[in-house]
RODO-2510 file (C-alpha; in nm, 4 decimals, decimal comma):
residues 430
     n   res          X          Y          Z
     1     m    -4,9681    -4,2558    -0,3073
     2     t    -4,9207    -4,3204     0,0616
     3     s    -5,0411    -4,0243     0,2649
     4     p    -4,8184    -3,9200     0,5549
     5     d    -4,9136    -4,0693     0,8889
     6     t    -5,0732    -3,7825     1,0791
     7     r    -5,0868    -3,9525     1,4157
     8     a    -4,8374    -3,9026     1,6943
     9     p    -4,5012    -4,0674     1,6312
    10     a    -4,5257    -4,4320     1,7154
    11     e    -4,2831    -4,7158     1,7352
    12     p    -4,4101    -5,0390     1,5801
    13     r    -4,5871    -5,2496     1,8408
    14     p    -4,3602    -5,4924     2,0210
    15     p    -4,4173    -5,8504     1,9173
    16     d    -4,6850    -6,0512     2,0885
    17     p    -4,5587    -6,3204     2,3243
    18     p    -4,3940    -6,5837     2,1050
    19     d    -4,5890    -6,8964     2,0231
    20     a    -4,2732    -7,1033     2,0541
    21     p    -3,9107    -7,0516     2,1523
    22     d    -3,6752    -6,9072     1,8973
    23     a    -3,5267    -7,1679     1,6647
    24     a    -3,1869    -7,1101     1,8235
    25     a    -3,3061    -7,1709     2,1772
    26     a    -3,2641    -7,5465     2,1576
    27     g    -2,8848    -7,5252     2,1388
    28     p    -2,5899    -7,3465     1,9812
    29     v    -2,6583    -7,1461     1,6662
    30     v    -2,5573    -7,3502     1,3620
    31     p    -2,4195    -7,1534     1,0652
    32     l    -2,6756    -7,1259     0,7889
    33     h    -2,4610    -7,3203     0,5422
    34     r    -2,4662    -7,6140     0,7868
    35     n    -2,8356    -7,5910     0,8750
    36     r    -2,9571    -7,9173     0,7192
    37     d    -3,3275    -7,8343     0,7298
    38     f    -3,2831    -7,4890     0,5780
    39     l    -3,0624    -7,6286     0,3015
    40     l    -3,3228    -7,8925     0,2165
    41     l    -3,5999    -7,6311     0,2099
    42     w    -3,3907    -7,3826     0,0129
    43     g    -3,2507    -7,6339    -0,2355
    44     g    -3,5824    -7,8013    -0,3107
    45     s    -3,7505    -7,4676    -0,3647
    46     a    -3,4625    -7,3515    -0,5872
    47     v    -3,5052    -7,6508    -0,8182
    48     s    -3,8850    -7,6192    -0,8333
    49     l    -3,8599    -7,2434    -0,8973
    50     l    -3,6234    -7,3065    -1,1862
    51     g    -3,8658    -7,5584    -1,3336
    52     s    -4,1749    -7,3426    -1,2916
    53     t    -3,9953    -7,0355    -1,4294
    54     a    -3,8986    -7,2342    -1,7376
    55     t    -4,2666    -7,3086    -1,8010
    56     t    -4,3614    -6,9396    -1,7833
    57     i    -4,2115    -6,9019    -2,1305
    58     a    -4,3087    -7,2552    -2,2375
    59     y    -4,6817    -7,2052    -2,1667
    60     p    -4,7390    -6,9198    -2,4163
    61     l    -4,5182    -7,0962    -2,6736
    62     l    -4,7226    -7,4139    -2,6263
    63     v    -5,0577    -7,2373    -2,6564
    64     l    -4,9433    -7,0550    -2,9690
    65     a    -4,8295    -7,3860    -3,1152
    66     i    -5,1595    -7,5658    -3,0532
    67     t    -5,4007    -7,2789    -3,1266
    68     g    -5,2104    -7,0194    -3,3314
    69     s    -5,3949    -6,7529    -3,1318
    70     p    -5,2120    -6,4761    -2,9421
    71     f    -5,5362    -6,4103    -2,7550
    72     a    -5,5400    -6,7699    -2,6303
    73     a    -5,1790    -6,7310    -2,5144
    74     g    -5,2732    -6,4153    -2,3258
    75     l    -5,5755    -6,5909    -2,1773
    76     a    -5,3524    -6,8724    -2,0496
    77     g    -5,1236    -6,6187    -1,8829
    78     f    -5,4201    -6,4421    -1,7241
    79     v    -5,5641    -6,7682    -1,5898
    80     a    -5,2265    -6,8679    -1,4433
    81     l    -5,1967    -6,5345    -1,2580
    82     l    -5,5587    -6,5167    -1,1440
    83     p    -5,5075    -6,7234    -0,8242
    84     a    -5,2435    -6,4750    -0,7079
    85     l    -5,5154    -6,2086    -0,7029
    86     l    -5,8046    -6,4188    -0,5689
    87     l    -5,6571    -6,6640    -0,3204
    88     p    -5,3933    -6,5116    -0,0880
    89     l    -5,6347    -6,4140     0,1929
    90     p    -5,8141    -6,7510     0,2275
    91     a    -5,4861    -6,9328     0,1596
    92     g    -5,3172    -6,7388     0,4403
    93     a    -5,5883    -6,8473     0,6841
    94     l    -5,5478    -7,2115     0,5840
    95     v    -5,1673    -7,1897     0,6052
    96     d    -5,2122    -7,0814     0,9679
    97     r    -5,4607    -7,3631     1,0317
    98     w    -5,3105    -7,6649     0,8511
    99     p    -4,9654    -7,8255     0,9066
   100     r    -4,7434    -7,6217     0,6767
   101     r    -4,4936    -7,8888     0,5762
   102     r    -4,7682    -8,1389     0,4931
   103     l    -4,9484    -7,8690     0,2920
   104     m    -4,6315    -7,7965     0,0927
   105     i    -4,5811    -8,1680     0,0225
   106     w    -4,9346    -8,1967    -0,1154
   107     c    -4,8832    -7,8828    -0,3254
   108     d    -4,5645    -8,0247    -0,4782
   109     a    -4,7271    -8,3617    -0,5460
   110     l    -5,0303    -8,2087    -0,7179
   111     r    -4,8197    -7,9594    -0,9156
   112     a    -4,6012    -8,2472    -1,0350
   113     l    -4,9127    -8,4366    -1,1498
   114     g    -5,0417    -8,1324    -1,3366
   115     a    -4,7126    -8,0683    -1,5171
   116     a    -4,6839    -8,4399    -1,6002
   117     a    -5,0375    -8,4360    -1,7454
   118     i    -4,9397    -8,1514    -1,9794
   119     a    -4,6204    -8,3336    -2,0800
   120     v    -4,8000    -8,6628    -2,1524
   121     a    -5,0828    -8,4952    -2,3465
   122     a    -4,8312    -8,2921    -2,5495
   123     a    -4,6218    -8,6016    -2,6240
   124     l    -4,9308    -8,7933    -2,7394
   125     g    -5,0547    -8,5021    -2,9510
   126     v    -5,3897    -8,4779    -2,7701
   127     l    -5,3290    -8,1567    -2,5757
   128     g    -5,6031    -7,8935    -2,5979
   129     l    -5,6497    -7,5450    -2,4593
   130     p    -5,9010    -7,6487    -2,1851
   131     l    -5,6453    -7,8792    -2,0199
   132     v    -5,3771    -7,6091    -2,0368
   133     l    -5,6088    -7,3543    -1,8751
   134     a    -5,7203    -7,5962    -1,6023
   135     v    -5,3673    -7,7063    -1,5132
   136     s    -5,2249    -7,3527    -1,5187
   137     f    -5,5004    -7,2293    -1,2853
   138     v    -5,4579    -7,5188    -1,0407
   139     e    -5,0790    -7,4850    -1,0493
   140     g    -5,1092    -7,1129    -0,9815
   141     a    -5,3419    -7,1773    -0,6872
   142     l    -5,1119    -7,4416    -0,5372
   143     t    -4,8161    -7,2052    -0,5811
   144     v    -4,9954    -6,9427    -0,3709
   145     f    -5,0391    -7,1931    -0,0862
   146     h    -4,6844    -7,3273    -0,1174
   147     g    -4,5257    -6,9815    -0,1212
   148     l    -4,7137    -6,8553     0,1840
   149     a    -4,6364    -7,1721     0,3824
   150     a    -4,2677    -7,1674     0,2886
   151     h    -4,2241    -6,8017     0,3872
   152     a    -4,4107    -6,8434     0,7151
   153     a    -4,1976    -7,1490     0,7986
   154     v    -3,8572    -6,9776     0,7773
   155     p    -3,8474    -6,8484     1,1400
   156     n    -3,9130    -7,2046     1,2588
   157     v    -3,6189    -7,3401     1,0580
   158     v    -3,3542    -7,0753     1,1314
   159     p    -3,2839    -6,8678     1,4454
   160     k    -3,4102    -6,5107     1,4509
   161     s    -3,0575    -6,3734     1,4255
   162     q    -3,0191    -6,5426     1,0865
   163     l    -3,3480    -6,4273     0,9344
   164     p    -3,1924    -6,1533     0,7163
   165     l    -2,9317    -6,3962     0,5822
   166     a    -3,1917    -6,6679     0,5172
   167     l    -3,4273    -6,4269     0,3406
   168     s    -3,1406    -6,2883     0,1328
   169     r    -3,0650    -6,6416     0,0145
   170     n    -3,4318    -6,6843    -0,0741
   171     e    -3,4268    -6,3556    -0,2669
   172     a    -3,1150    -6,4613    -0,4576
   173     r    -3,2777    -6,7968    -0,5337
   174     g    -3,5882    -6,6352    -0,6819
   175     r    -3,4001    -6,3805    -0,8908
   176     a    -3,1526    -6,6361    -1,0203
   177     a    -3,4452    -6,8587    -1,1188
   178     v    -3,5926    -6,5748    -1,3262
   179     m    -3,2551    -6,5014    -1,4846
   180     l    -3,1779    -6,8647    -1,5726
   181     g    -3,5209    -7,0252    -1,6006
   182     t    -3,6616    -6,8112    -1,8808
   183     p    -3,3893    -6,8918    -2,1373
   184     l    -3,3865    -7,2538    -2,0151
   185     g    -3,7577    -7,2805    -2,0903
   186     g    -3,7015    -7,1667    -2,4469
   187     v    -3,4178    -7,4164    -2,4960
   188     l    -3,6209    -7,7060    -2,3506
   189     f    -3,9249    -7,6178    -2,5623
   190     g    -3,7017    -7,6291    -2,8692
   191     l    -3,6186    -7,9908    -2,7825
   192     g    -3,9870    -8,0842    -2,7720
   193     r    -4,3211    -7,9467    -2,6552
   194     a    -4,3388    -8,1883    -2,3623
   195     v    -3,9807    -8,1418    -2,2391
   196     p    -4,0140    -7,8246    -2,0224
   197     f    -4,3248    -7,9640    -1,8508
   198     l    -4,1582    -8,2974    -1,7830
   199     a    -3,8649    -8,1063    -1,6315
   200     d    -4,1097    -7,9019    -1,4237
   201     a    -4,2757    -8,2186    -1,2897
   202     l    -3,9371    -8,3600    -1,1912
   203     s    -3,8436    -8,0318    -1,0200
   204     y    -4,1534    -8,0516    -0,8005
   205     l    -4,0621    -8,4076    -0,7044
   206     v    -3,7158    -8,2865    -0,5991
   207     s    -3,8792    -8,0235    -0,3761
   208     l    -4,1190    -8,2813    -0,2330
   209     t    -3,8304    -8,5191    -0,1524
   210     g    -3,6434    -8,2451     0,0324
   211     l    -3,9515    -8,1665     0,2418
   212     l    -3,9847    -8,5330     0,3439
   213     f    -3,6369    -8,5275     0,4980
   214     i    -3,6812    -8,2049     0,6988
   215     r    -3,6991    -8,2735     1,0721
   216     k    -3,8208    -7,9436     1,2162
   217     e    -4,1847    -7,8479     1,2351
   218     f    -4,2895    -7,5503     1,0240
   219     e    -4,5212    -7,4033     1,2877
   220     a    -4,5504    -7,3614     1,6634
   221     e    -4,7984    -7,5633     1,8646
   222     r    -5,1422    -7,4314     1,7844
   223     s    -5,4549    -7,3806     1,9855
   224     s    -5,7389    -7,6207     1,9106
   225     r    -5,9739    -7,3240     1,8863
   226     a    -6,0264    -7,1943     1,5332
   227     g    -6,2879    -6,9505     1,4155
   228     s    -6,4484    -6,9386     1,0754
   229     m    -6,2464    -6,8573     0,7658
   230     g    -6,3837    -6,5015     0,7623
   231     e    -6,2962    -6,4470     1,1281
   232     q    -5,9416    -6,5714     1,0732
   233     v    -5,8891    -6,3492     0,7692
   234     r    -6,0213    -6,0461     0,9595
   235     e    -5,7917    -6,1227     1,2531
   236     g    -5,4882    -6,1074     1,0246
   237     l    -5,6067    -5,7838     0,8640
   238     r    -5,6739    -5,6239     1,2028
   239     w    -5,3307    -5,7198     1,3316
   240     l    -5,1633    -5,5709     1,0235
   241     w    -5,3673    -5,2515     1,0479
   242     r    -5,2543    -5,2026     1,4089
   243     q    -4,8888    -5,1990     1,3005
   244     p    -4,8266    -4,8424     1,1736
   245     f    -4,4921    -4,9250     1,0136
   246     l    -4,6077    -5,2397     0,8330
   247     r    -4,9315    -5,0730     0,7265
   248     t    -4,7471    -4,7774     0,5734
   249     t    -4,4741    -4,9802     0,4050
   250     t    -4,7316    -5,2136     0,2515
   251     l    -4,8945    -4,9127     0,0861
   252     l    -4,5520    -4,7857    -0,0223
   253     v    -4,4821    -5,1238    -0,1825
   254     a    -4,8126    -5,1005    -0,3687
   255     g    -4,7108    -4,7601    -0,5042
   256     s    -4,3660    -4,8736    -0,6151
   257     n    -4,5065    -5,1963    -0,7631
   258     l    -4,7325    -4,9893    -0,9858
   259     m    -4,4239    -4,8067    -1,1133
   260     f    -4,2163    -5,1225    -1,1632
   261     r    -4,4855    -5,3050    -1,3598
   262     a    -4,5262    -5,0064    -1,5923
   263     l    -4,1486    -4,9575    -1,6095
   264     f    -4,0823    -5,3014    -1,7570
   265     l    -4,2663    -5,2215    -2,0794
   266     v    -4,1460    -4,8597    -2,0857
   267     t    -3,7831    -4,9677    -2,0494
   268     i    -3,8108    -5,2137    -2,3383
   269     v    -3,9483    -4,9410    -2,5663
   270     l    -3,6844    -4,6913    -2,4476
   271     a    -3,4087    -4,9428    -2,5141
   272     t    -3,5213    -4,9894    -2,8739
   273     d    -3,5518    -4,6120    -2,9134
   274     v    -3,1864    -4,5615    -2,8120
   275     g    -3,0620    -4,8262    -3,0547
   276     a    -3,0694    -5,1564    -2,8669
   277     s    -3,1420    -5,4667    -3,0732
   278     s    -3,3841    -5,7349    -2,9592
   279     a    -3,0851    -5,9371    -2,8364
   280     g    -2,9620    -5,6278    -2,6553
   281     v    -3,2984    -5,5888    -2,4823
   282     g    -3,2796    -5,9494    -2,3675
   283     l    -2,9251    -5,8936    -2,2417
   284     m    -3,0375    -5,5833    -2,0543
   285     v    -3,3055    -5,7824    -1,8702
   286     g    -3,0471    -6,0501    -1,7918
   287     v    -2,8066    -5,7897    -1,6526
   288     a    -3,0908    -5,6496    -1,4406
   289     g    -3,1514    -5,9982    -1,3032
   290     g    -2,7842    -6,0150    -1,2126
   291     g    -2,8222    -5,6839    -1,0293
   292     g    -3,1055    -5,8384    -0,8295
   293     v    -2,8902    -6,1367    -0,7342
   294     l    -2,6099    -5,9059    -0,6164
   295     g    -2,8596    -5,7025    -0,4165
   296     s    -2,9843    -6,0217    -0,2520
   297     l    -2,6318    -6,1159    -0,1456
   298     a    -2,5612    -5,7642    -0,0156
   299     a    -2,8908    -5,7341     0,1740
   300     p    -2,7722    -5,8853     0,5087
   301     w    -2,4857    -5,6326     0,5188
   302     f    -2,7309    -5,3443     0,4814
   303     a    -2,9750    -5,5002     0,7295
   304     r    -2,7031    -5,5062     0,9957
   305     r    -2,5816    -5,1511     0,9387
   306     v    -2,8761    -4,9375     0,8242
   307     a    -3,1784    -4,8573     1,0405
   308     l    -3,4945    -5,0000     0,8895
   309     g    -3,6717    -4,6655     0,8505
   310     s    -3,3653    -4,5134     0,6831
   311     l    -3,3429    -4,8071     0,4443
   312     v    -3,7094    -4,7729     0,3459
   313     i    -3,6746    -4,3998     0,2809
   314     g    -3,3395    -4,4409     0,1046
   315     a    -3,4646    -4,7190    -0,1225
   316     n    -3,7576    -4,5106    -0,2439
   317     w    -3,5381    -4,2090    -0,3132
   318     a    -3,2853    -4,4309    -0,4925
   319     w    -3,5633    -4,5601    -0,7166
   320     a    -3,6828    -4,2041    -0,7830
   321     v    -3,3334    -4,0894    -0,8853
   322     l    -3,2678    -4,3986    -1,0973
   323     m    -3,6064    -4,3593    -1,2648
   324     a    -3,5058    -4,0057    -1,3634
   325     v    -3,1748    -4,1376    -1,5019
   326     i    -3,3703    -4,3873    -1,7117
   327     a    -3,6005    -4,1136    -1,8376
   328     f    -3,3055    -3,8995    -1,9549
   329     s    -3,0863    -4,1846    -2,0840
   330     r    -2,9601    -4,1401    -2,4371
   331     g    -2,7638    -4,4630    -2,4686
   332     p    -2,8308    -4,8311    -2,4014
   333     f    -2,5454    -4,8699    -2,1514
   334     t    -2,6674    -4,5931    -1,9214
   335     l    -3,0200    -4,7289    -1,9452
   336     a    -2,9080    -5,0854    -1,8661
   337     a    -2,6920    -4,9712    -1,5717
   338     a    -2,9738    -4,7674    -1,4150
   339     y    -3,2238    -5,0499    -1,4646
   340     a    -2,9866    -5,3035    -1,3061
   341     a    -2,9282    -5,0657    -1,0130
   342     m    -3,3049    -5,0497    -0,9535
   343     w    -3,3100    -5,4292    -0,9375
   344     f    -3,0164    -5,4186    -0,6935
   345     v    -3,2084    -5,1979    -0,4490
   346     g    -3,5210    -5,4177    -0,4446
   347     p    -3,3771    -5,7067    -0,2384
   348     l    -3,2338    -5,4645     0,0195
   349     w    -3,5908    -5,3528     0,0891
   350     n    -3,7431    -5,7008     0,0680
   351     v    -3,4969    -5,8686     0,3044
   352     a    -3,5019    -5,5948     0,5687
   353     l    -3,8779    -5,5571     0,5664
   354     g    -3,9356    -5,9337     0,5482
   355     s    -3,7047    -5,9952     0,8445
   356     y    -3,8851    -5,7325     1,0504
   357     q    -4,2306    -5,8611     0,9567
   358     l    -4,1482    -6,2238     1,0356
   359     g    -3,9717    -6,1195     1,3548
   360     i    -4,2698    -5,9405     1,5089
   361     t    -4,5598    -6,1453     1,3682
   362     p    -4,6842    -6,4256     1,5959
   363     d    -4,6422    -6,7656     1,4318
   364     r    -5,0161    -6,8329     1,4419
   365     l    -5,0747    -6,5223     1,2255
   366     r    -4,7825    -6,5346     0,9836
   367     g    -4,9687    -6,6817     0,6888
   368     r    -5,2595    -6,4408     0,7208
   369     v    -5,0468    -6,1295     0,7707
   370     l    -4,8225    -6,2177     0,4777
   371     a    -5,1299    -6,2859     0,2636
   372     a    -5,2819    -5,9500     0,3584
   373     m    -4,9597    -5,7656     0,2764
   374     t    -4,9267    -5,9538    -0,0525
   375     t    -5,2858    -5,8816    -0,1550
   376     l    -5,2587    -5,5104    -0,0778
   377     s    -4,9163    -5,4592    -0,2345
   378     n    -4,9690    -5,6745    -0,5452
   379     g    -5,3099    -5,5308    -0,6219
   380     a    -5,1310    -5,2497    -0,8051
   381     l    -4,9553    -5,4835    -1,0507
   382     p    -5,2355    -5,5172    -1,3094
   383     i    -5,3006    -5,1422    -1,2834
   384     g    -4,9322    -5,0731    -1,3481
   385     s    -4,9315    -5,2984    -1,6529
   386     l    -5,2341    -5,1159    -1,7927
   387     l    -5,0854    -4,7767    -1,7033
   388     g    -4,7608    -4,8518    -1,8866
   389     g    -4,9466    -4,9322    -2,2055
   390     l    -5,1683    -4,6245    -2,1813
   391     l    -4,8723    -4,3923    -2,1176
   392     l    -4,6779    -4,5342    -2,4115
   393     d    -4,9746    -4,5016    -2,6451
   394     s    -5,0662    -4,1503    -2,5421
   395     a    -4,7335    -3,9816    -2,4625
   396     g    -4,4401    -4,1898    -2,5875
   397     a    -4,1647    -4,3704    -2,3990
   398     r    -3,9679    -4,0665    -2,2813
   399     t    -4,2694    -3,8843    -2,1385
   400     a    -4,3965    -4,2065    -1,9840
   401     a    -4,0613    -4,2559    -1,8073
   402     l    -4,0722    -3,8972    -1,6776
   403     a    -4,4245    -3,9529    -1,5447
   404     l    -4,3085    -4,2663    -1,3611
   405     a    -4,0126    -4,0728    -1,2196
   406     g    -4,2530    -3,8090    -1,0886
   407     w    -4,4677    -4,0807    -0,9338
   408     m    -4,1638    -4,2247    -0,7524
   409     v    -4,0736    -3,8787    -0,6191
   410     l    -4,4221    -3,8619    -0,4644
   411     i    -4,3812    -4,2112    -0,3127
   412     a    -4,0369    -4,1255    -0,1750
   413     g    -4,1698    -3,7994    -0,0321
   414     a    -4,4542    -3,9843     0,1378
   415     a    -4,2048    -4,2306     0,2884
   416     s    -3,9921    -3,9436     0,4197
   417     l    -4,2903    -3,7676     0,5792
   418     a    -4,4547    -4,0729     0,7332
   419     r    -4,3949    -4,0663     1,1083
   420     s    -4,4420    -4,4415     1,1362
   421     v    -4,1429    -4,4862     0,9029
   422     r    -3,9191    -4,2141     1,0440
   423     g    -3,9779    -4,3383     1,4010
   424     t    -3,8806    -4,6955     1,3276
   425     p    -3,5750    -4,8276     1,5124
   426     g    -3,2996    -5,0311     1,3518
   427     a    -3,3820    -5,3679     1,2053
   428     p    -3,4697    -5,6155     1,4795
   429     a    -3,2600    -5,9042     1,3555
   430     r    -2,8879    -5,8521     1,3689
***
């Protein structure tokens, strides 16, 4: 739980002097739907996300097909996620040191090669578990670099006034990819073991092609001075720690992430307990994904009209109330509606907080600060997954849901009491 900030009320530090002029300073502000560079970045990433999401279901199916071992399938999933836990901090330092667009191009090229290697080996019938593990780890590592570079690049592609809208489009893209990519992966795997991986390789090439045609640079002009990797990582951590609002909200995200990871399994068990079939459970998750897409589209409206501190506090209380509704649900429709509403609230938080963080973080630090926030907030995910299983085994689905509701009440209370959150002005980008 995030403890209340006991220091004197403090506004978040004003941004350091910008490393480069705002993206809009070069001329009139172009509407986002006519911003050629943003559309190329967004569209390429949308296609590659759809392809990589399809393989998230194809990988375990493939490993089960070639080994017959559920443990091997779980091992492949663990190896694919391991870079997300190990690499963000060093990757953030390198994203702030290397040319971001060139780095993303290399990531797409190497990810395409890896997916193509799986497809060829599967088609030839020579695919083994070691190759799957190696490719999934490398692909996961390259995805960490690509994601950090792409996020840090957004303020250099769109003007600051359009950051909430741009980030909302990115949120919608990611949630739609989850909603559509998972069933697509199953369909493609049914056509042939190699098919989803061939599609994934082609999706990375589409992203790479889009990056080649982007004109704008993804970073400001950088100083030739660069310290060691450790010094650069520490600089990003120190900068984040000196921002009371970002420091507190990062810890709040960690707390809510723990709940959400446990909730996924708890909700599935609850749904079956109240009479939902396996198809109904799948439909419920799909409806929740739709709620996330709607939240992404609504996020700019909230960012313009709701003060950032109020949105943070309100989102946590909304999750606490909806978690209680889930705990007391006696029918699948109420459960599905509450779960979808929780997914709707998530993008409102992500877009507002992401716009603020990108708006005040100097360009030279964006990769490192984002990596630090990601490492701290996502560190709770494996704990939440373990917690969900333990609660279900020891107390049952209903009691587990009530425990998660209580946890969210504590998180929401901490957000309400934190002076660094209550003293935050309205969102900076309007």
